N, C-alpha and C positions, 0 to 999 in steps of 0.2 A: 176461723174466718167467719163462721156462722154467727158467733157470739158478738163479733165486731159490727157486723151488719145489723143485728138485732138492736144493739145499743144505738147505732146511728139512726135506725128507724124510729126508736122511741125518742131520741132527741129531736128528730124533725117533727114528729107529733107534738111534743111539748112546745117546740118553737112556733108551731103554726097555730096553736090554740088561741093565744091572745090576738093574732092578726084575724082569725076568723070570727071571734066573739065581739071585738071591739077595735076595728082598724083606725077609728078616728083618735081614740085614746093613745094607741100606739104611735100614731103620727105626732101628737102632742108631746109625747115623752121623747121621741127622737129630736123634735125641734128644741126641746129644753137641753138635750144633751149636746146640741151644737155649740152652745155657749159655755159649756164647762171646758176648763183647761185640760189639755191632753194628759197632764200628770194625774188628774183625778180619774180620768177614764182608764188609764193604765193601772192605777191602784184598784179600781173596781174590777178590771179584768184579772189582775193578779189575785185578788181576794176570791173571786169566783173559781178560779183554778185551784187555789189551795183548799177551798171548802170541798171541791169536787174530789181532789186527791185524798183528803182526810175521809170523806164519805166512802170512797172505794176502799181504802186501807181498813177502815173499820168493818166494812161488810165482807170483804175478801180476805183481810189479813189474817 
């Protein structure tokens, strides 16, 4: 449980850095994402999950 909470904390830190450093840029990126088809967003999400899974496998495997 300690490991899971540590990982969650690191993820929240990494997610918060762009919002802290350049909120205007993040808002522009989100606005651009609104016009993308859902299938592209799903593909990006799947790609991110698979890259994360591969990274965990390589490090912990």
